[in-house]
LUMKELUM-543616 format. One record per atom (N, C-alpha, C): residue in three letters; y, z, x. Coordinates in steps of 0.001 Angstrom, whole numbers. Atoms other than C-alpha are relative to their C-alpha. Example, Ala and Ser with C-alpha at 12.3 -4.5 7.8 and 13.67 -1.06 7.14 Angstrom:
BEGIN
GUKOL / Ala / -1190 / 0 / 890;
GUKOL / Ala / -4500 / 7800 / 12300;
GUKOL / Ala / 1200 / 0 / 900;
GUKOL / Ser / -1190 / -60 / -820;
GUKOL / Ser / -1060 / 7140 / 13670;
GUKOL / Ser / 1090 / 730 / -770;
% end
This chain:
BEGIN
GUKOL / Met / 414 / -1256 / -576;
GUKOL / Met / 132462 / 55063 / 88438;
GUKOL / Met / -1336 / 461 / -594;
GUKOL / Lys / 1225 / -403 / 687;
GUKOL / Lys / 129777 / 55750 / 85835;
GUKOL / Lys / -1208 / -733 / 578;
GUKOL / Arg / 1081 / 819 / -540;
GUKOL / Arg / 127680 / 52930 / 87226;
GUKOL / Arg / -366 / 425 / 1430;
GUKOL / Leu / 229 / -458 / -1371;
GUKOL / Leu / 128100 / 54133 / 90812;
GUKOL / Leu / -790 / 1306 / 4;
GUKOL / Leu / 721 / -1268 / 97;
GUKOL / Leu / 126963 / 57628 / 89838;
GUKOL / Leu / -1446 / -213 / -455;
GUKOL / Ala / 1360 / 311 / 458;
GUKOL / Ala / 123967 / 56185 / 87994;
GUKOL / Ala / -821 / -593 / 1141;
GUKOL / Arg / 712 / 575 / -1156;
GUKOL / Arg / 123059 / 54175 / 91098;
GUKOL / Arg / -360 / 1086 / 1006;
GUKOL / Tyr / 305 / -1126 / -886;
GUKOL / Tyr / 123307 / 57348 / 93203;
GUKOL / Tyr / -1212 / 775 / -531;
GUKOL / Ala / 1105 / -761 / 595;
GUKOL / Ala / 121005 / 59187 / 90769;
GUKOL / Ala / -1320 / -751 / 151;
GUKOL / Asp / 1222 / 805 / -167;
GUKOL / Asp / 118480 / 56328 / 90857;
GUKOL / Asp / -484 / 18 / 1447;
GUKOL / Ala / 366 / 11 / -1424;
GUKOL / Ala / 118548 / 56156 / 94666;
GUKOL / Ala / -538 / 1366 / 428;
GUKOL / Met / 459 / -1348 / -357;
GUKOL / Met / 118181 / 59929 / 94980;
GUKOL / Met / -1373 / 275 / -589;
GUKOL / Asp / 1320 / -161 / 616;
GUKOL / Asp / 115257 / 59924 / 92553;
GUKOL / Asp / -1068 / -705 / 837;
GUKOL / Arg / 972 / 761 / -810;
GUKOL / Arg / 113507 / 57231 / 94604;
GUKOL / Arg / -255 / 690 / 1336;
GUKOL / Ala / 150 / -687 / -1290;
GUKOL / Ala / 114167 / 59097 / 97860;
GUKOL / Ala / -824 / 1279 / -166;
GUKOL / Ser / 735 / -1242 / 233;
GUKOL / Ser / 112880 / 62383 / 96414;
GUKOL / Ser / -1479 / -258 / -251;
GUKOL / Val / 1400 / 338 / 267;
GUKOL / Val / 109705 / 60757 / 95120;
GUKOL / Val / -688 / -469 / 1284;
GUKOL / Phe / 567 / 496 / -1259;
GUKOL / Phe / 109127 / 58961 / 98432;
GUKOL / Phe / -314 / 1157 / 955;
GUKOL / Ile / 193 / -1131 / -913;
GUKOL / Ile / 109587 / 62143 / 100479;
GUKOL / Ile / -1086 / 932 / -537;
GUKOL / Gly / 988 / -898 / 600;
GUKOL / Gly / 107564 / 64277 / 98054;
GUKOL / Gly / -1415 / -526 / 106;
GUKOL / Gln / 1341 / 572 / -106;
GUKOL / Gln / 104635 / 61901 / 97978;
GUKOL / Gln / -442 / -95 / 1451;
GUKOL / Gly / 333 / 16 / -1425;
GUKOL / Gly / 104793 / 61520 / 101748;
GUKOL / Gly / -442 / 1360 / 502;
GUKOL / Cys / 350 / -1363 / -414;
GUKOL / Cys / 104592 / 65288 / 102120;
GUKOL / Cys / -1406 / 392 / -429;
GUKOL / Ser / 1354 / -349 / 446;
GUKOL / Ser / 101296 / 65373 / 100240;
GUKOL / Ser / -1017 / -198 / 1114;
GUKOL / Val / 897 / 243 / -1137;
GUKOL / Val / 99635 / 63987 / 103380;
GUKOL / Val / -51 / 1220 / 913;
GUKOL / Leu / -38 / -1184 / -864;
GUKOL / Leu / 100730 / 67107 / 105249;
GUKOL / Leu / -942 / 1088 / -497;
GUKOL / Phe / 949 / -979 / 527;
GUKOL / Phe / 98672 / 69286 / 102912;
GUKOL / Phe / -1438 / -367 / 385;
GUKOL / Phe / 1340 / 436 / -422;
GUKOL / Phe / 95577 / 67196 / 103678;
GUKOL / Phe / -212 / 240 / 1490;
GUKOL / Ala / 108 / -282 / -1438;
GUKOL / Ala / 96291 / 67495 / 107395;
GUKOL / Ala / -234 / 1490 / 233;
GUKOL / Cys / 205 / -1448 / -103;
GUKOL / Cys / 96488 / 71272 / 106931;
GUKOL / Cys / -1451 / 362 / -304;
GUKOL / Ile / 1407 / -234 / 342;
GUKOL / Ile / 93068 / 71244 / 105274;
GUKOL / Ile / -894 / -407 / 1164;
GUKOL / Ala / 798 / 471 / -1134;
GUKOL / Ala / 91661 / 69223 / 108181;
GUKOL / Ala / 94 / 958 / 1185;
GUKOL / Val / -195 / -942 / -1107;
GUKOL / Val / 93144 / 71593 / 110779;
GUKOL / Val / -746 / 1304 / -280;
GUKOL / Ser / 678 / -1248 / 371;
GUKOL / Ser / 91818 / 74621 / 108896;
GUKOL / Ser / -1518 / -152 / 53;
GUKOL / Ala / 1454 / 244 / -52;
GUKOL / Ala / 88351 / 73097 / 108527;
GUKOL / Ala / -478 / -92 / 1447;
GUKOL / Leu / 347 / 92 / -1412;
GUKOL / Leu / 88293 / 72254 / 112226;
GUKOL / Leu / -58 / 1394 / 633;
GUKOL / Glu / -7 / -1372 / -519;
GUKOL / Glu / 89195 / 75862 / 113031;
GUKOL / Glu / -1249 / 762 / -426;
GUKOL / Val / 1203 / -687 / 489;
GUKOL / Val / 86339 / 77167 / 110864;
GUKOL / Val / -1230 / -474 / 763;
GUKOL / Val / 1156 / 546 / -726;
GUKOL / Val / 83830 / 74837 / 112532;
GUKOL / Val / 2 / 474 / 1450;
GUKOL / Leu / -72 / -426 / -1397;
GUKOL / Leu / 85048 / 75664 / 116035;
GUKOL / Leu / -224 / 1504 / 157;
GUKOL / Arg / 111 / -1456 / -109;
GUKOL / Arg / 85280 / 79402 / 115396;
GUKOL / Arg / -1412 / 490 / -310;
GUKOL / Tyr / 1285 / -546 / 434;
GUKOL / Tyr / 82035 / 79987 / 113530;
GUKOL / Tyr / -1195 / -851 / 414;
GUKOL / Gly / 1108 / 860 / -428;
GUKOL / Gly / 79966 / 76991 / 114605;
GUKOL / Gly / -217 / 1 / 1506;
GUKOL / Phe / 85 / 96 / -1461;
GUKOL / Phe / 80753 / 76984 / 118312;
GUKOL / Phe / 553 / 1236 / 716;
GUKOL / Asp / -571 / -1225 / -560;
GUKOL / Asp / 82269 / 80456 / 118840;
GUKOL / Asp / 1121 / -314 / 992;
GUKOL / Ser / -1085 / 443 / -864;
GUKOL / Ser / 85329 / 78741 / 120293;
GUKOL / Ser / 1274 / -211 / -830;
GUKOL / Pro / -1196 / 153 / 844;
GUKOL / Pro / 88410 / 79476 / 118153;
GUKOL / Pro / 1172 / -603 / 775;
GUKOL / Thr / -1182 / 599 / -623;
GUKOL / Thr / 91641 / 77636 / 118808;
GUKOL / Thr / 1136 / 1019 / 46;
GUKOL / Thr / -1201 / -847 / -54;
GUKOL / Thr / 94943 / 79234 / 119730;
GUKOL / Thr / 1141 / -632 / -789;
GUKOL / Trp / -1078 / 755 / 607;
GUKOL / Trp / 96943 / 76679 / 117796;
GUKOL / Trp / -168 / -295 / -1486;
GUKOL / Ser / 247 / 493 / 1366;
GUKOL / Ser / 95329 / 76007 / 114401;
GUKOL / Ser / 809 / 727 / -1073;
GUKOL / Val / -743 / -740 / 1028;
GUKOL / Val / 96997 / 78777 / 112399;
GUKOL / Val / 1469 / -420 / 9;
GUKOL / Glu / -1411 / 378 / -111;
GUKOL / Glu / 100435 / 77872 / 113694;
GUKOL / Glu / 245 / -1432 / -495;
GUKOL / Val / -134 / 1390 / 454;
GUKOL / Val / 99905 / 74151 / 113083;
GUKOL / Val / -160 / -77 / -1518;
GUKOL / Ala / 210 / 7 / 1453;
GUKOL / Ala / 98551 / 74780 / 109563;
GUKOL / Ala / 1220 / 565 / -728;
GUKOL / Met / -1204 / -574 / 613;
GUKOL / Met / 101529 / 77007 / 108745;
GUKOL / Met / 1163 / -987 / 47;
GUKOL / Met / -1102 / 955 / -147;
GUKOL / Met / 103946 / 74387 / 110043;
GUKOL / Met / -168 / -1184 / -952;
GUKOL / Leu / 260 / 1122 / 907;
GUKOL / Leu / 102303 / 71584 / 108061;
GUKOL / Leu / 303 / 383 / -1447;
GUKOL / Cys / -233 / -436 / 1384;
GUKOL / Cys / 102327 / 73563 / 104801;
GUKOL / Cys / 1469 / 312 / -247;
GUKOL / Ala / -1415 / -343 / 169;
GUKOL / Ala / 105855 / 74892 / 105310;
GUKOL / Ala / 858 / -1266 / -78;
GUKOL / Thr / -748 / 1258 / 12;
GUKOL / Thr / 107170 / 71408 / 106069;
GUKOL / Thr / -157 / -714 / -1338;
GUKOL / Ala / 250 / 670 / 1276;
GUKOL / Ala / 105524 / 69921 / 102996;
GUKOL / Ala / 683 / 728 / -1151;
GUKOL / Trp / -580 / -792 / 1082;
GUKOL / Trp / 106697 / 72753 / 100772;
GUKOL / Trp / 1521 / -130 / -28;
GUKOL / Val / -1468 / 41 / -74;
GUKOL / Val / 110310 / 72675 / 101977;
GUKOL / Val / 532 / -1398 / -323;
GUKOL / Leu / -533 / 1353 / 192;
GUKOL / Leu / 110741 / 68900 / 101988;
GUKOL / Leu / -325 / -591 / -1372;
GUKOL / Ser / 351 / 547 / 1316;
GUKOL / Ser / 109103 / 68327 / 98590;
GUKOL / Ser / 839 / 593 / -1129;
GUKOL / Val / -815 / -642 / 1034;
GUKOL / Val / 111735 / 70394 / 96751;
GUKOL / Val / 774 / -1031 / -830;
GUKOL / Gly / -700 / 1044 / 760;
GUKOL / Gly / 113658 / 67247 / 95772;
GUKOL / Gly / -916 / -666 / -1005;
GUKOL / Phe / 999 / 609 / 889;
GUKOL / Phe / 110498 / 65749 / 94268;
GUKOL / Phe / -258 / 904 / -1204;
GUKOL / Val / 243 / -962 / 1078;
GUKOL / Val / 109803 / 68898 / 92241;
GUKOL / Val / 1209 / 49 / -933;
GUKOL / Thr / -1227 / -42 / 797;
GUKOL / Thr / 113423 / 68950 / 91069;
GUKOL / Thr / 162 / -1282 / -808;
GUKOL / Glu / -109 / 1286 / 700;
GUKOL / Glu / 113398 / 65240 / 90174;
GUKOL / Glu / -940 / -37 / -1205;
GUKOL / Arg / 991 / -20 / 1079;
GUKOL / Arg / 110286 / 65833 / 88039;
GUKOL / Arg / 195 / 1168 / -959;
GUKOL / His / -269 / -1178 / 826;
GUKOL / His / 111723 / 69038 / 86524;
GUKOL / His / -1251 / 871 / -122;
GUKOL / Arg / 1250 / -757 / 5;
GUKOL / Arg / 108585 / 70914 / 87528;
GUKOL / Arg / 128 / 1370 / 644;
GUKOL / His / -165 / -1375 / -448;
GUKOL / His / 110081 / 74186 / 88685;
GUKOL / His / -530 / 917 / -1104;
GUKOL / Ile / 483 / -966 / 978;
GUKOL / Ile / 108839 / 77286 / 86954;
GUKOL / Ile / 1050 / 160 / -1089;
GUKOL / Ser / -921 / -219 / 1116;
GUKOL / Ser / 110388 / 77551 / 83498;
GUKOL / Ser / -767 / 638 / -1151;
GUKOL / Ile / 605 / -660 / 1152;
GUKOL / Ile / 109752 / 79400 / 80286;
GUKOL / Ile / -62 / -1029 / -1123;
GUKOL / Thr / 109 / 1103 / 956;
GUKOL / Thr / 108480 / 76527 / 78158;
GUKOL / Thr / -84 / 498 / -1438;
GUKOL / Met / 46 / -542 / 1354;
GUKOL / Met / 107862 / 78778 / 75164;
GUKOL / Met / 1412 / 77 / -574;
GUKOL / Leu / -1390 / -89 / 432;
GUKOL / Leu / 111628 / 79281 / 75018;
GUKOL / Leu / 498 / -1363 / -482;
GUKOL / Glu / -387 / 1346 / 423;
GUKOL / Glu / 112060 / 75518 / 74760;
GUKOL / Glu / -449 / -261 / -1434;
GUKOL / Leu / 512 / 205 / 1359;
GUKOL / Leu / 109911 / 75503 / 71631;
GUKOL / Leu / 758 / 835 / -1027;
GUKOL / Val / -672 / -913 / 914;
GUKOL / Val / 111803 / 78418 / 70094;
GUKOL / Val / 1441 / -442 / -276;
GUKOL / Val / -1426 / 264 / 177;
GUKOL / Val / 115406 / 77306 / 70676;
GUKOL / Val / 318 / -1421 / -452;
GUKOL / Gly / -266 / 1363 / 431;
GUKOL / Gly / 115100 / 73601 / 69943;
GUKOL / Gly / 654 / -838 / 1086;
GUKOL / Pro / -461 / 919 / -1039;
GUKOL / Pro / 116231 / 70522 / 71878;
GUKOL / Pro / 1474 / 133 / 397;
GUKOL / Arg / -1441 / -69 / -332;
GUKOL / Arg / 120034 / 70966 / 71644;
GUKOL / Arg / 310 / 1211 / 876;
GUKOL / Val / -250 / -1215 / -779;
GUKOL / Val / 120065 / 74550 / 72925;
GUKOL / Val / -716 / -95 / 1347;
GUKOL / Trp / 747 / 152 / -1258;
GUKOL / Trp / 117391 / 73740 / 75517;
GUKOL / Trp / 766 / -889 / 972;
GUKOL / Arg / -808 / 880 / -856;
GUKOL / Arg / 119637 / 70963 / 76850;
GUKOL / Arg / 1126 / 795 / 668;
GUKOL / Ile / -1041 / -873 / -572;
GUKOL / Ile / 122431 / 73537 / 77348;
GUKOL / Ile / -621 / 932 / 1043;
GUKOL / Phe / 700 / -855 / -970;
GUKOL / Phe / 119941 / 75862 / 79064;
GUKOL / Phe / -289 / -771 / 1285;
GUKOL / Arg / 284 / 827 / -1186;
GUKOL / Arg / 118989 / 72998 / 81401;
GUKOL / Arg / 1269 / -160 / 838;
GUKOL / Leu / -1263 / 120 / -727;
GUKOL / Leu / 122648 / 72515 / 82299;
GUKOL / Leu / 312 / 1305 / 741;
GUKOL / Leu / -245 / -1292 / -647;
GUKOL / Leu / 123065 / 76224 / 83014;
GUKOL / Leu / -932 / 203 / 1196;
GUKOL / Gln / 979 / -130 / -1091;
GUKOL / Gln / 119914 / 76195 / 85131;
GUKOL / Gln / 425 / -836 / 1198;
GUKOL / Met / -408 / 868 / -1106;
GUKOL / Met / 121194 / 73261 / 87199;
GUKOL / Met / 1252 / 536 / 698;
GUKOL / Ile / -1247 / -524 / -590;
GUKOL / Ile / 124652 / 74806 / 87711;
GUKOL / Ile / -287 / 1259 / 816;
GUKOL / Ile / 345 / -1229 / -730;
GUKOL / Ile / 123243 / 78210 / 88694;
GUKOL / Ile / -813 / -326 / 1246;
GUKOL / Ser / 812 / 401 / -1161;
GUKOL / Ser / 120660 / 76567 / 90970;
GUKOL / Ser / 874 / -614 / 1083;
GUKOL / Phe / -880 / 644 / -982;
GUKOL / Phe / 123324 / 74444 / 92632;
GUKOL / Phe / 812 / 1049 / 758;
GUKOL / Gly / -792 / -1049 / -641;
GUKOL / Gly / 125518 / 77479 / 93289;
GUKOL / Gly / -828 / 850 / 949;
GUKOL / Ala / 861 / -853 / -826;
GUKOL / Ala / 122651 / 79595 / 94621;
GUKOL / Ala / -468 / -732 / 1252;
GUKOL / Val / 495 / 764 / -1152;
GUKOL / Val / 121273 / 76858 / 96880;
GUKOL / Val / 1154 / -349 / 937;
GUKOL / Phe / -1163 / 261 / -845;
GUKOL / Phe / 124752 / 76007 / 98126;
GUKOL / Phe / 306 / 1224 / 865;
GUKOL / Val / -247 / -1238 / -758;
GUKOL / Val / 125313 / 79649 / 99145;
GUKOL / Val / -1095 / 197 / 1046;
GUKOL / Leu / 1112 / -118 / -955;
GUKOL / Leu / 121851 / 79722 / 100762;
GUKOL / Leu / 176 / -971 / 1163;
GUKOL / Thr / -216 / 1002 / -1052;
GUKOL / Thr / 122639 / 76536 / 102685;
GUKOL / Thr / 1090 / 455 / 965;
GUKOL / Met / -1085 / -482 / -861;
GUKOL / Met / 125888 / 77992 / 103970;
GUKOL / Met / -469 / 1175 / 864;
GUKOL / Ala / 503 / -1153 / -756;
GUKOL / Ala / 124088 / 81189 / 105023;
GUKOL / Ala / -963 / -440 / 1106;
GUKOL / Leu / 984 / 475 / -983;
GUKOL / Leu / 121412 / 79198 / 106876;
GUKOL / Leu / 593 / -955 / 1024;
GUKOL / Trp / -619 / 998 / -873;
GUKOL / Trp / 123800 / 76725 / 108495;
GUKOL / Trp / 214 / 536 / 1420;
GUKOL / Gly / -274 / -595 / -1319;
GUKOL / Gly / 124875 / 79038 / 111347;
GUKOL / Gly / -1263 / 168 / 840;
GUKOL / Pro / 1234 / -131 / -776;
GUKOL / Pro / 121336 / 80010 / 112437;
GUKOL / Pro / -627 / -1351 / 363;
GUKOL / Ala / 562 / 1319 / -300;
GUKOL / Ala / 120246 / 76359 / 112212;
GUKOL / Ala / 762 / -673 / 1148;
GUKOL / Met / -789 / 588 / -1080;
GUKOL / Met / 123115 / 75214 / 114435;
GUKOL / Met / -241 / 747 / 1320;
GUKOL / Lys / 267 / -801 / -1196;
GUKOL / Lys / 122365 / 78052 / 116845;
GUKOL / Lys / -1296 / -450 / 694;
GUKOL / Val / 1264 / 424 / -623;
GUKOL / Val / 118767 / 76878 / 117371;
GUKOL / Val / 88 / -1408 / 576;
GUKOL / Leu / -203 / 1307 / -625;
GUKOL / Leu / 120037 / 73393 / 118144;
GUKOL / Leu / 544 / 162 / 1421;
GUKOL / Arg / -542 / -265 / -1333;
GUKOL / Arg / 121903 / 74879 / 121099;
GUKOL / Arg / -998 / 727 / 898;
GUKOL / Arg / 962 / -779 / -775;
GUKOL / Arg / 119117 / 77238 / 122158;
GUKOL / Arg / -1297 / 93 / -789;
GUKOL / Thr / 1285 / 63 / 683;
GUKOL / Thr / 115526 / 76572 / 121143;
GUKOL / Thr / -656 / 1376 / -66;
GUKOL / Glu / 745 / -1244 / 180;
GUKOL / Glu / 113571 / 79500 / 119736;
GUKOL / Glu / -1494 / -317 / 9;
GUKOL / Tyr / 1451 / 172 / -101;
GUKOL / Tyr / 109841 / 79900 / 120418;
GUKOL / Tyr / -703 / 1072 / -805;
GUKOL / Ser / 736 / -911 / 872;
GUKOL / Ser / 107148 / 81614 / 118379;
GUKOL / Ser / -490 / 1259 / 701;
GUKOL / Gly / 487 / -1168 / -723;
GUKOL / Gly / 105957 / 83981 / 121097;
GUKOL / Gly / -1492 / 225 / -158;
GUKOL / Thr / 1454 / -96 / 163;
GUKOL / Thr / 102326 / 83356 / 120181;
GUKOL / Thr / -674 / -640 / 1211;
GUKOL / Ala / 734 / 636 / -1097;
GUKOL / Ala / 99591 / 82006 / 122452;
GUKOL / Ala / 423 / -1462 / 155;
GUKOL / Met / -438 / 1398 / -48;
GUKOL / Met / 100738 / 78497 / 121539;
GUKOL / Met / 1457 / -100 / 439;
GUKOL / Asn / -1425 / -75 / -323;
GUKOL / Asn / 104409 / 79471 / 121946;
GUKOL / Asn / 753 / -1283 / -377;
GUKOL / Ser / -624 / 1235 / 486;
GUKOL / Ser / 105576 / 76544 / 119834;
GUKOL / Ser / 1468 / 238 / -364;
GUKOL / Ile / -1390 / -77 / 447;
GUKOL / Ile / 109092 / 75770 / 118682;
GUKOL / Ile / 63 / 95 / -1525;
GUKOL / Gln / 85 / -128 / 1452;
GUKOL / Gln / 108043 / 76550 / 115112;
GUKOL / Gln / 1237 / 674 / -611;
GUKOL / Pro / -1195 / -604 / 611;
GUKOL / Pro / 110984 / 78934 / 114427;
GUKOL / Pro / 1203 / -953 / -15;
GUKOL / Thr / -1098 / 968 / -65;
GUKOL / Thr / 113448 / 76257 / 115538;
GUKOL / Thr / -170 / -1068 / -1076;
GUKOL / Leu / 254 / 1063 / 977;
GUKOL / Leu / 111837 / 73572 / 113407;
GUKOL / Leu / 159 / 497 / -1427;
GUKOL / Leu / -98 / -525 / 1361;
GUKOL / Leu / 111576 / 75785 / 110330;
GUKOL / Leu / 1435 / 287 / -408;
GUKOL / Lys / -1404 / -262 / 333;
GUKOL / Lys / 115208 / 76863 / 110494;
GUKOL / Lys / 734 / -1300 / -335;
GUKOL / Leu / -623 / 1296 / 279;
GUKOL / Leu / 116260 / 73223 / 110612;
GUKOL / Leu / -546 / -611 / -1287;
GUKOL / Leu / 614 / 582 / 1189;
GUKOL / Leu / 113782 / 72115 / 107934;
GUKOL / Leu / 469 / 671 / -1284;
GUKOL / Ile / -466 / -687 / 1204;
GUKOL / Ile / 114934 / 74775 / 105494;
GUKOL / Ile / 1392 / -500 / -392;
GUKOL / Val / -1334 / 541 / 302;
GUKOL / Val / 118510 / 73504 / 105765;
GUKOL / Val / -133 / -1421 / -561;
GUKOL / Val / 222 / 1360 / 513;
GUKOL / Val / 117294 / 69914 / 105292;
GUKOL / Val / -529 / 60 / -1434;
GUKOL / Gly / 534 / -166 / 1349;
GUKOL / Gly / 115272 / 71036 / 102258;
GUKOL / Gly / 1072 / 421 / -992;
GUKOL / Cys / -1100 / -425 / 874;
GUKOL / Cys / 118322 / 72792 / 100800;
GUKOL / Cys / 926 / -1170 / -324;
GUKOL / Val / -874 / 1163 / 226;
GUKOL / Val / 120424 / 69643 / 101244;
GUKOL / Val / -674 / -988 / -957;
GUKOL / Leu / 728 / 885 / 922;
GUKOL / Leu / 117728 / 67529 / 99555;
GUKOL / Leu / 26 / 560 / -1420;
GUKOL / Tyr / -26 / -664 / 1304;
GUKOL / Tyr / 117602 / 70058 / 96725;
GUKOL / Tyr / 1373 / -184 / -660;
GUKOL / Leu / -1355 / 162 / 537;
GUKOL / Leu / 121391 / 69947 / 96277;
GUKOL / Leu / 257 / -1439 / -432;
GUKOL / Met / -214 / 1415 / 332;
GUKOL / Met / 121421 / 66154 / 96331;
GUKOL / Met / -758 / -388 / -1272;
GUKOL / Gln / 760 / 319 / 1207;
GUKOL / Gln / 118677 / 65973 / 93689;
GUKOL / Gln / 570 / 716 / -1212;
GUKOL / Leu / -661 / -688 / 1115;
GUKOL / Leu / 120380 / 68612 / 91543;
GUKOL / Leu / 1235 / -773 / -461;
GUKOL / Leu / -1163 / 818 / 353;
GUKOL / Leu / 123528 / 66477 / 91687;
GUKOL / Leu / -432 / -1227 / -805;
GUKOL / Ala / 521 / 1153 / 749;
GUKOL / Ala / 121492 / 63449 / 90557;
GUKOL / Ala / -418 / 417 / -1412;
GUKOL / Asn / 405 / -482 / 1321;
GUKOL / Asn / 120024 / 65500 / 87703;
GUKOL / Asn / 1210 / 329 / -872;
GUKOL / Leu / -1235 / -280 / 754;
GUKOL / Leu / 123510 / 66681 / 86696;
GUKOL / Leu / 658 / -1291 / -486;
GUKOL / Ile / -551 / 1305 / 403;
GUKOL / Ile / 124709 / 63073 / 86649;
GUKOL / Ile / -765 / -530 / -1207;
GUKOL / Arg / 825 / 468 / 1130;
GUKOL / Arg / 121808 / 62152 / 84386;
GUKOL / Arg / 276 / 828 / -1262;
GUKOL / Trp / -273 / -853 / 1152;
GUKOL / Trp / 122571 / 65133 / 82149;
GUKOL / Trp / 1311 / -427 / -657;
GUKOL / Val / -1312 / 388 / 528;
GUKOL / Val / 126249 / 64136 / 81766;
GUKOL / Val / -64 / -1370 / -668;
GUKOL / Gln / 79 / 1357 / 544;
GUKOL / Gln / 125350 / 60491 / 81153;
GUKOL / Gln / -1057 / -151 / -1092;
GUKOL / His / 1060 / 14 / 1016;
GUKOL / His / 122585 / 61416 / 78688;
GUKOL / His / -1122 / -966 / 353;
GUKOL / Thr / 1096 / 883 / -450;
GUKOL / Thr / 120029 / 59518 / 80772;
GUKOL / Thr / -1114 / 798 / 644;
GUKOL / Glu / 1063 / -828 / -579;
GUKOL / Glu / 117760 / 62434 / 81647;
GUKOL / Glu / -1364 / -554 / -366;
GUKOL / Lys / 1380 / 396 / 256;
GUKOL / Lys / 114110 / 61628 / 81976;
GUKOL / Lys / -633 / 1027 / -920;
GUKOL / Asp / 710 / -943 / 864;
GUKOL / Asp / 111683 / 63204 / 79525;
GUKOL / Asp / -575 / 1107 / 861;
GUKOL / Val / 438 / -1132 / -808;
GUKOL / Val / 111130 / 66655 / 80975;
GUKOL / Val / -840 / 972 / -816;
GUKOL / Ser / 703 / -943 / 857;
GUKOL / Ser / 109212 / 68167 / 78111;
GUKOL / Ser / -1397 / 295 / 483;
GUKOL / Gly / 1350 / -249 / -499;
GUKOL / Gly / 105861 / 67799 / 79872;
GUKOL / Gly / -1009 / 68 / -1119;
GUKOL / Gly / 942 / 33 / 1105;
GUKOL / Gly / 104213 / 67215 / 76518;
GUKOL / Gly / 103 / 1203 / -916;
GUKOL / His / -142 / -1212 / 842;
GUKOL / His / 105528 / 70422 / 74874;
GUKOL / His / 641 / -360 / -1318;
% end
């Protein structure tokens, strides 16, 4: 069982890194869309009706789907000064508490978002802007997917914590 859990943690780490690094391309696409809008708006006096919505969708998608990558790397906001003050043993307990609280909070959030996400699968929602995209539908679904990725990576991190195989998360502190 221990080996199976370790294999799950390894596979989840690889998946989170793959998805997170893949999402970085979306930020570059957002920059390109925004630059194109600036050139069209101020260079040719011909603004687009779609660039803001596309840029928001690209950034939101990248941000939501990269949560597993951030979690795998232990790069969420934390009070690193506290790590220096309390020492490694207490900090390890704090990390466990952080993972358990995060898991509970994200699980509740996922359950709260599940209904609205299933509702948009039955009836597509539109933005109501000039582009009138399905952005609200996509975002509601992506947030649930991001929550599931987050939960799966938190589970992998918990497995590593229990098995004492956590990666170095000190970040050089």
